[in-house]
Every structure is written in structure tokens, then in C-alpha cells.
N, CA, C and O atoms as a DFTB+ gen file, in Angstrom:
492 C
 N C O
     1  1       1.600      -1.623      28.647
     2  2       1.324      -2.974      28.238
     3  2       2.092      -3.899      29.168
     4  3       3.301      -3.747      29.343
     5  1       1.404      -4.840      29.753
     6  2       2.048      -5.805      30.627
     7  2       2.815      -6.822      29.809
     8  3       2.459      -7.144      28.676
     9  1       3.879      -7.317      30.420
    10  2       4.648      -8.367      29.760
    11  2       3.804      -9.633      29.770
    12  3       3.366     -10.079      30.830
    13  1       3.571     -10.222      28.580
    14  2       2.739     -11.426      28.538
    15  2       3.449     -12.597      29.203
    16  3       4.668     -12.743      29.110
    17  1       2.664     -13.419      29.870
    18  2       3.218     -14.621      30.481
    19  2       3.552     -15.605      29.372
    20  3       2.907     -15.631      28.324
    21  1       4.558     -16.401      29.620
    22  2       4.980     -17.386      28.629
    23  2       3.879     -18.430      28.450
    24  3       3.471     -19.092      29.404
    25  1       3.417     -18.560      27.234
    26  2       2.373     -19.525      26.923
    27  2       2.945     -20.565      25.982
    28  3       3.949     -20.331      25.308
    29  1       2.299     -21.708      25.943
    30  2       2.771     -22.784      25.079
    31  2       1.607     -23.344      24.280
    32  3       0.441     -23.199      24.648
    33  1       1.959     -23.988      23.178
    34  2       0.966     -24.686      22.383
    35  2      -0.087     -23.771      21.794
    36  3       0.206     -22.677      21.311
    37  1      -1.322     -24.246      21.847
    38  2      -2.439     -23.536      21.244
    39  2      -2.682     -22.190      21.921
    40  3      -3.068     -21.229      21.255
    41  1      -2.464     -22.104      23.230
    42  2      -2.660     -20.834      23.941
    43  2      -1.719     -19.768      23.397
    44  3      -2.103     -18.605      23.279
    45  1      -0.494     -20.153      23.067
    46  2       0.464     -19.210      22.499
    47  2       0.000     -18.736      21.135
    48  3       0.102     -17.549      20.822
    49  1      -0.506     -19.647      20.322
    50  2      -0.991     -19.278      18.991
    51  2      -2.192     -18.343      19.077
    52  3      -2.293     -17.384      18.312
    53  1      -3.093     -18.622      20.000
    54  2      -4.272     -17.768      20.175
    55  2      -3.845     -16.378      20.638
    56  3      -4.365     -15.374      20.152
    57  1      -2.899     -16.319      21.576
    58  2      -2.408     -15.021      22.057
    59  2      -1.727     -14.255      20.932
    60  3      -1.934     -13.050      20.788
    61  1      -0.919     -14.943      20.137
    62  2      -0.228     -14.293      19.018
    63  2      -1.233     -13.739      18.013
    64  3      -1.056     -12.633      17.503
    65  1      -2.278     -14.497      17.730
    66  2      -3.313     -14.030      16.811
    67  2      -4.013     -12.797      17.379
    68  3      -4.281     -11.841      16.651
    69  1      -4.308     -12.820      18.682
    70  2      -4.965     -11.678      19.318
    71  2      -4.086     -10.429      19.232
    72  3      -4.583      -9.347      18.920
    73  1      -2.787     -10.566      19.504
    74  2      -1.877      -9.420      19.418
    75  2      -1.791      -8.900      17.986
    76  3      -1.743      -7.691      17.761
    77  1      -1.772      -9.806      17.031
    78  2      -1.711      -9.393      15.626
    79  2      -2.955      -8.610      15.233
    80  3      -2.862      -7.572      14.577
    81  1      -4.112      -9.104      15.633
    82  2      -5.360      -8.401      15.321
    83  2      -5.414      -7.047      16.016
    84  3      -5.922      -6.082      15.445
    85  1      -4.897      -6.961      17.244
    86  2      -4.838      -5.674      17.941
    87  2      -3.969      -4.688      17.169
    88  3      -4.282      -3.499      17.105
    89  1      -2.880      -5.177      16.586
    90  2      -2.008      -4.316      15.796
    91  2      -2.696      -3.796      14.547
    92  3      -2.560      -2.623      14.200
    93  1      -3.432      -4.666      13.872
    94  2      -4.155      -4.251      12.670
    95  2      -5.218      -3.209      13.027
    96  3      -5.356      -2.195      12.343
    97  1      -5.963      -3.466      14.097
    98  2      -7.009      -2.528      14.526
    99  2      -6.395      -1.191      14.933
   100  3      -6.920      -0.136      14.577
   101  1      -5.290      -1.227      15.673
   102  2      -4.634       0.017      16.094
   103  2      -4.170       0.820      14.888
   104  3      -4.315       2.042      14.856
   105  1      -3.614       0.137      13.903
   106  2      -3.152       0.834      12.699
   107  2      -4.345       1.427      11.951
   108  3      -4.281       2.562      11.477
   109  1      -5.419       0.670      11.845
   110  2      -6.608       1.158      11.150
   111  2      -7.180       2.388      11.854
   112  3      -7.596       3.341      11.195
   113  1      -7.204       2.372      13.165
   114  2      -7.776       3.492      13.926
   115  2      -6.905       4.742      13.898
   116  3      -7.416       5.859      13.978
   117  1      -5.590       4.558      13.786
   118  2      -4.676       5.682      13.962
   119  2      -3.969       6.155      12.703
   120  3      -3.355       7.221      12.713
   121  1      -4.038       5.402      11.632
   122  2      -3.279       5.751      10.425
   123  2      -4.204       5.908       9.220
   124  3      -4.774       4.934       8.728
   125  1      -4.344       7.137       8.757
   126  2      -5.215       7.435       7.613
   127  2      -4.784       6.668       6.367
   128  3      -5.624       6.130       5.645
   129  1      -3.487       6.618       6.115
   130  2      -2.997       5.927       4.916
   131  2      -3.388       4.452       4.950
   132  3      -3.779       3.893       3.924
   133  1      -3.289       3.823       6.107
   134  2      -3.657       2.412       6.214
   135  2      -5.146       2.229       5.959
   136  3      -5.547       1.294       5.267
   137  1      -5.970       3.117       6.513
   138  2      -7.419       3.032       6.258
   139  2      -7.716       3.136       4.769
   140  3      -8.519       2.371       4.235
   141  1      -7.065       4.086       4.101
   142  2      -7.282       4.246       2.661
   143  2      -6.854       2.994       1.904
   144  3      -7.547       2.547       0.990
   145  1      -5.720       2.435       2.281
   146  2      -5.227       1.245       1.584
   147  2      -6.119       0.032       1.837
   148  3      -6.282      -0.807       0.951
   149  1      -6.692      -0.070       3.023
   150  2      -7.623      -1.166       3.304
   151  2      -8.864      -1.036       2.428
   152  3      -9.350      -2.032       1.893
   153  1      -9.381       0.180       2.278
   154  2     -10.556       0.398       1.425
   155  2     -10.230       0.048      -0.025
   156  3     -11.002      -0.643      -0.689
   157  1      -9.094       0.523      -0.510
   158  2      -8.679       0.205      -1.881
   159  2      -8.493      -1.302      -2.033
   160  3      -8.886      -1.874      -3.050
   161  1      -7.897      -1.948      -1.032
   162  2      -7.709      -3.397      -1.069
   163  2      -9.051      -4.108      -1.214
   164  3      -9.180      -5.044      -2.002
   165  1     -10.054      -3.660      -0.449
   166  2     -11.376      -4.277      -0.542
   167  2     -11.986      -4.146      -1.925
   168  3     -12.550      -5.104      -2.453
   169  1     -11.874      -2.965      -2.511
   170  2     -12.397      -2.747      -3.868
   171  2     -11.636      -3.615      -4.869
   172  3     -12.235      -4.266      -5.724
   173  1     -10.313      -3.613      -4.752
   174  2      -9.499      -4.392      -5.692
   175  2      -9.717      -5.891      -5.526
   176  3      -9.584      -6.646      -6.489
   177  1     -10.047      -6.325      -4.320
   178  2     -10.329      -7.743      -4.108
   179  2     -11.535      -8.183      -4.930
   180  3     -11.538      -9.270      -5.507
   181  1     -12.557      -7.335      -4.979
   182  2     -13.728      -7.634      -5.811
   183  2     -13.319      -7.683      -7.279
   184  3     -13.735      -8.581      -8.012
   185  1     -12.505      -6.720      -7.711
   186  2     -12.031      -6.691      -9.101
   187  2     -11.235      -7.953      -9.409
   188  3     -11.410      -8.558     -10.466
   189  1     -10.362      -8.350      -8.490
   190  2      -9.549      -9.559      -8.695
   191  2     -10.445     -10.772      -8.896
   192  3     -10.218     -11.572      -9.804
   193  1     -11.451     -10.908      -8.060
   194  2     -12.352     -12.059      -8.148
   195  2     -13.071     -12.079      -9.489
   196  3     -13.274     -13.145     -10.070
   197  1     -13.460     -10.899      -9.985
   198  2     -14.234     -10.822     -11.226
   199  2     -13.378     -10.825     -12.493
   200  3     -13.906     -11.014     -13.589
   201  1     -12.072     -10.620     -12.361
   202  2     -11.213     -10.538     -13.552
   203  2     -11.119     -11.882     -14.261
   204  3     -10.967     -12.921     -13.619
   205  1     -11.209     -11.858     -15.593
   206  2     -11.085     -13.101     -16.360
   207  2      -9.615     -13.448     -16.621
   208  3      -9.155     -13.429     -17.763
   209  1      -8.890     -13.762     -15.549
   210  2      -7.476     -14.132     -15.661
   211  2      -7.256     -15.434     -14.903
   212  3      -8.136     -15.905     -14.183
   213  1      -6.080     -16.000     -15.075
   214  2      -5.767     -17.275     -14.431
   215  2      -5.711     -17.131     -12.910
   216  3      -5.579     -16.036     -12.364
   217  1      -5.815     -18.260     -12.268
   218  2      -5.703     -18.279     -10.818
   219  2      -4.351     -17.775     -10.344
   220  3      -4.255     -17.151      -9.287
   221  1      -3.305     -18.039     -11.120
   222  2      -1.968     -17.583     -10.747
   223  2      -1.891     -16.055     -10.757
   224  3      -1.301     -15.460      -9.855
   225  1      -2.476     -15.427     -11.758
   226  2      -2.466     -13.959     -11.806
   227  2      -3.298     -13.396     -10.659
   228  3      -2.917     -12.397     -10.049
   229  1      -4.428     -14.028     -10.363
   230  2      -5.236     -13.579      -9.223
   231  2      -4.434     -13.692      -7.925
   232  3      -4.503     -12.809      -7.070
   233  1      -3.683     -14.770      -7.783
   234  2      -2.843     -14.938      -6.598
   235  2      -1.761     -13.864      -6.540
   236  3      -1.469     -13.331      -5.470
   237  1      -1.169     -13.548      -7.685
   238  2      -0.158     -12.486      -7.735
   239  2      -0.759     -11.147      -7.307
   240  3      -0.151     -10.412      -6.530
   241  1      -1.939     -10.837      -7.810
   242  2      -2.594      -9.570      -7.467
   243  2      -2.944      -9.507      -5.984
   244  3      -2.715      -8.495      -5.322
   245  1      -3.500     -10.599      -5.473
   246  2      -3.833     -10.638      -4.047
   247  2      -2.573     -10.482      -3.197
   248  3      -2.571      -9.751      -2.206
   249  1      -1.516     -11.165      -3.586
   250  2      -0.267     -11.127      -2.817
   251  2       0.365      -9.746      -2.825
   252  3       0.799      -9.255      -1.783
   253  1       0.422      -9.112      -3.994
   254  2       1.073      -7.800      -4.066
   255  2       0.253      -6.749      -3.320
   256  3       0.818      -5.838      -2.714
   257  1      -1.072      -6.869      -3.362
   258  2      -1.903      -5.931      -2.603
   259  2      -1.762      -6.170      -1.101
   260  3      -1.788      -5.225      -0.313
   261  1      -1.614      -7.429      -0.709
   262  2      -1.356      -7.738       0.699
   263  2      -0.012      -7.172       1.125
   264  3       0.131      -6.677       2.243
   265  1       0.971      -7.243       0.238
   266  2       2.297      -6.710       0.546
   267  2       2.233      -5.214       0.852
   268  3       2.918      -4.737       1.756
   269  1       1.425      -4.482       0.112
   270  2       1.277      -3.043       0.370
   271  2       0.784      -2.821       1.801
   272  3       1.301      -1.956       2.508
   273  1      -0.210      -3.596       2.225
   274  2      -0.722      -3.453       3.592
   275  2       0.339      -3.838       4.622
   276  3       0.473      -3.183       5.656
   277  1       1.086      -4.892       4.341
   278  2       2.143      -5.336       5.259
   279  2       3.201      -4.252       5.422
   280  3       3.613      -3.938       6.539
   281  1       3.635      -3.685       4.307
   282  2       4.667      -2.648       4.367
   283  2       4.134      -1.414       5.089
   284  3       4.872      -0.777       5.842
   285  1       2.873      -1.070       4.874
   286  2       2.284       0.073       5.582
   287  2       2.219      -0.187       7.086
   288  3       2.465       0.720       7.881
   289  1       1.893      -1.407       7.479
   290  2       1.902      -1.755       8.902
   291  2       3.299      -1.576       9.491
   292  3       3.452      -1.001      10.569
   293  1       4.313      -2.065       8.788
   294  2       5.693      -1.926       9.269
   295  2       6.111      -0.459       9.326
   296  3       6.757      -0.032      10.283
   297  1       5.746       0.309       8.306
   298  2       6.064       1.732       8.293
   299  2       5.399       2.446       9.473
   300  3       6.019       3.284      10.127
   301  1       4.154       2.113       9.736
   302  2       3.446       2.732      10.860
   303  2       4.098       2.356      12.185
   304  3       4.166       3.178      13.098
   305  1       4.577       1.119      12.296
   306  2       5.271       0.697      13.515
   307  2       6.564       1.482      13.694
   308  3       6.879       1.918      14.801
   309  1       7.316       1.664      12.606
   310  2       8.553       2.449      12.674
   311  2       8.236       3.876      13.109
   312  3       8.905       4.420      13.988
   313  1       7.222       4.481      12.503
   314  2       6.862       5.855      12.855
   315  2       6.441       5.967      14.318
   316  3       6.802       6.928      14.998
   317  1       5.681       4.990      14.800
   318  2       5.218       5.035      16.189
   319  2       6.390       4.946      17.161
   320  3       6.448       5.696      18.135
   321  1       7.309       4.046      16.906
   322  2       8.436       3.894      17.831
   323  2       9.374       5.092      17.746
   324  3       9.926       5.518      18.761
   325  1       9.560       5.638      16.549
   326  2      10.399       6.832      16.407
   327  2       9.771       7.996      17.168
   328  3      10.473       8.723      17.872
   329  1       8.471       8.179      17.036
   330  2       7.788       9.258      17.757
   331  2       7.882       9.060      19.270
   332  3       7.954      10.028      20.027
   333  1       7.879       7.815      19.697
   334  2       7.953       7.510      21.139
   335  2       9.328       7.833      21.706
   336  3       9.434       8.444      22.769
   337  1      10.376       7.430      21.007
   338  2      11.726       7.602      21.559
   339  2      12.343       8.946      21.203
   340  3      13.308       9.370      21.839
   341  1      11.801       9.621      20.196
   342  2      12.397      10.880      19.758
   343  2      11.307      11.889      19.406
   344  3      11.099      12.185      18.230
   345  1      10.596      12.430      20.429
   346  2       9.496      13.356      20.139
   347  2       9.956      14.656      19.477
   348  3       9.198      15.261      18.718
   349  1      11.180      15.090      19.755
   350  2      11.698      16.288      19.088
   351  2      12.370      15.855      17.783
   352  3      12.673      14.678      17.587
   353  1      12.598      16.826      16.897
   354  2      13.188      16.484      15.607
   355  2      14.603      15.944      15.796
   356  3      15.396      16.477      16.571
   357  1      14.888      14.888      15.076
   358  2      16.217      14.294      15.060
   359  2      16.477      13.816      13.640
   360  3      15.602      13.218      13.014
   361  1      17.668      14.074      13.132
   362  2      17.979      13.711      11.750
   363  2      17.830      12.211      11.513
   364  3      17.258      11.803      10.502
   365  1      18.333      11.390      12.422
   366  2      18.216       9.939      12.247
   367  2      16.763       9.479      12.319
   368  3      16.351       8.585      11.581
   369  1      15.995      10.090      13.205
   370  2      14.576       9.752      13.301
   371  2      13.863      10.111      12.004
   372  3      13.044       9.340      11.503
   373  1      14.176      11.282      11.465
   374  2      13.586      11.690      10.191
   375  2      13.978      10.753       9.064
   376  3      13.165      10.420       8.202
   377  1      15.233      10.333       9.082
   378  2      15.709       9.403       8.056
   379  2      14.971       8.063       8.155
   380  3      14.587       7.486       7.138
   381  1      14.777       7.574       9.378
   382  2      14.057       6.310       9.568
   383  2      12.633       6.410       9.031
   384  3      12.145       5.491       8.373
   385  1      11.971       7.529       9.314
   386  2      10.607       7.716       8.814
   387  2      10.588       7.809       7.291
   388  3       9.702       7.247       6.645
   389  1      11.553       8.510       6.719
   390  2      11.627       8.626       5.262
   391  2      11.866       7.269       4.611
   392  3      11.302       6.976       3.557
   393  1      12.693       6.448       5.232
   394  2      12.965       5.116       4.685
   395  2      11.717       4.238       4.735
   396  3      11.449       3.479       3.804
   397  1      10.959       4.342       5.818
   398  2       9.703       3.601       5.894
   399  2       8.731       4.047       4.823
   400  3       8.057       3.227       4.201
   401  1       8.661       5.350       4.611
   402  2       7.800       5.897       3.566
   403  2       8.252       5.432       2.186
   404  3       7.427       5.125       1.325
   405  1       9.561       5.382       1.983
   406  2      10.099       4.911       0.701
   407  2       9.732       3.448       0.466
   408  3       9.444       3.055      -0.664
   409  1       9.741       2.647       1.522
   410  2       9.359       1.240       1.385
   411  2       7.905       1.119       0.935
   412  3       7.578       0.280       0.095
   413  1       7.039       1.956       1.492
   414  2       5.635       1.951       1.071
   415  2       5.535       2.337      -0.401
   416  3       4.816       1.696      -1.167
   417  1       6.253       3.378      -0.795
   418  2       6.235       3.815      -2.191
   419  2       6.682       2.690      -3.122
   420  3       6.048       2.449      -4.149
   421  1       7.758       2.006      -2.775
   422  2       8.248       0.916      -3.627
   423  2       7.239      -0.228      -3.707
   424  3       7.098      -0.854      -4.758
   425  1       6.540      -0.506      -2.612
   426  2       5.522      -1.558      -2.664
   427  2       4.362      -1.143      -3.562
   428  3       3.784      -1.979      -4.257
   429  1       4.018       0.140      -3.550
   430  2       2.953       0.633      -4.435
   431  2       3.375       0.576      -5.902
   432  3       2.562       0.258      -6.769
   433  1       4.634       0.880      -6.180
   434  2       5.146       0.783      -7.553
   435  2       5.119      -0.671      -8.013
   436  3       4.730      -0.960      -9.144
   437  1       5.532      -1.584      -7.140
   438  2       5.489      -3.010      -7.482
   439  2       4.053      -3.452      -7.746
   440  3       3.795      -4.217      -8.675
   441  1       3.121      -2.972      -6.929
   442  2       1.711      -3.318      -7.129
   443  2       1.210      -2.795      -8.469
   444  3       0.489      -3.493      -9.181
   445  1       1.588      -1.577      -8.810
   446  2       1.174      -1.009     -10.099
   447  2       1.719      -1.839     -11.256
   448  3       1.028      -2.040     -12.254
   449  1       2.950      -2.319     -11.127
   450  2       3.546      -3.138     -12.191
   451  2       2.791      -4.455     -12.353
   452  3       2.524      -4.881     -13.476
   453  1       2.448      -5.097     -11.249
   454  2       1.713      -6.365     -11.328
   455  2       0.319      -6.133     -11.895
   456  3      -0.168      -6.931     -12.697
   457  1      -0.324      -5.048     -11.485
   458  2      -1.639      -4.726     -12.039
   459  2      -1.559      -4.437     -13.534
   460  3      -2.439      -4.847     -14.290
   461  1      -0.521      -3.740     -13.963
   462  2      -0.348      -3.462     -15.398
   463  2      -0.223      -4.767     -16.171
   464  3      -0.827      -4.923     -17.232
   465  1       0.555      -5.699     -15.646
   466  2       0.709      -7.004     -16.296
   467  2      -0.634      -7.733     -16.361
   468  3      -0.992      -8.287     -17.401
   469  1      -1.372      -7.734     -15.259
   470  2      -2.657      -8.433     -15.222
   471  2      -3.657      -7.812     -16.190
   472  3      -4.375      -8.527     -16.888
   473  1      -3.704      -6.495     -16.232
   474  2      -4.632      -5.826     -17.148
   475  2      -4.233      -6.049     -18.597
   476  3      -5.096      -6.139     -19.470
   477  1      -2.936      -6.138     -18.861
   478  2      -2.458      -6.440     -20.212
   479  2      -2.957      -7.818     -20.653
   480  3      -3.260      -8.020     -21.829
   481  1      -3.041      -8.753     -19.728
   482  2      -3.529     -10.099     -20.050
   483  2      -5.011     -10.089     -20.424
   484  3      -5.475     -10.938     -21.184
   485  1      -5.744      -9.121     -19.883
   486  2      -7.180      -9.032     -20.146
   487  2      -7.446      -8.432     -21.518
   488  3      -8.398      -8.823     -22.193
   489  1      -6.609      -7.481     -21.936
   490  2      -6.841      -6.787     -23.198
   491  2      -6.445      -7.624     -24.389
   492  3      -6.580      -7.179     -25.529
């Protein structure tokens, strides 16, 4: 990857958006867990729209589901860089990967809690 030239103003924003989209696409192409979470997010987005709950609860559900994707992106980035700098087994590298995985797990638990609250409001 070439070092990007320093851009300013709108050109910088457009470049930043392009790099961000490249990251999302790369994660989708290379990470099975991210693909699964994107599919689940799409299904849950339809459910959120159709749920008879307040706009605030819908915002909470959308936000917590987005958080799961964000944490998975960060976890995938950690795993990629660890694999790059430490292709052989290393205890610290393994610990870093485990911590990233734990972050994903905690985001999923938080999502389950918010969904439980939202579904309780429906019943």
C-alpha cells in the first residue's frame, strides 16, 4: 500500500471514506464471522423497523447491533496485524487475539441484553 499524499478539505474526506469502505469490503471478503454478523444485522434491521416500540428503543437496537459490527472490524484488524508481525505462535500474540475475541463476545452479550429489554417492551 502506498503512503497516501496529504489531502485537505473535501478530498481528504472522500479519501477517508474510500479507505473506510475498502476496510469494510476487505473484512467482509476475508472474515466469515463478519459476513455472518452482517447478514444477521440485515435481518435484525428489518425486525427493528417492524417492531412496535418507541423510536428510542429502535435507536438503541440499531446502535448496539452496529457496535457488534464495529467490534468485529477491530478484532479482525487486530488478528490481521498479529498474523502479519507474528506468523509463528507467540504467547502475547495469542493473548491479543483472545482479547479481541473477548471484546466481540462482550458486545454480543450487550446486544442480547438490549434485545431482551426491547422484546420485554413488546410483550
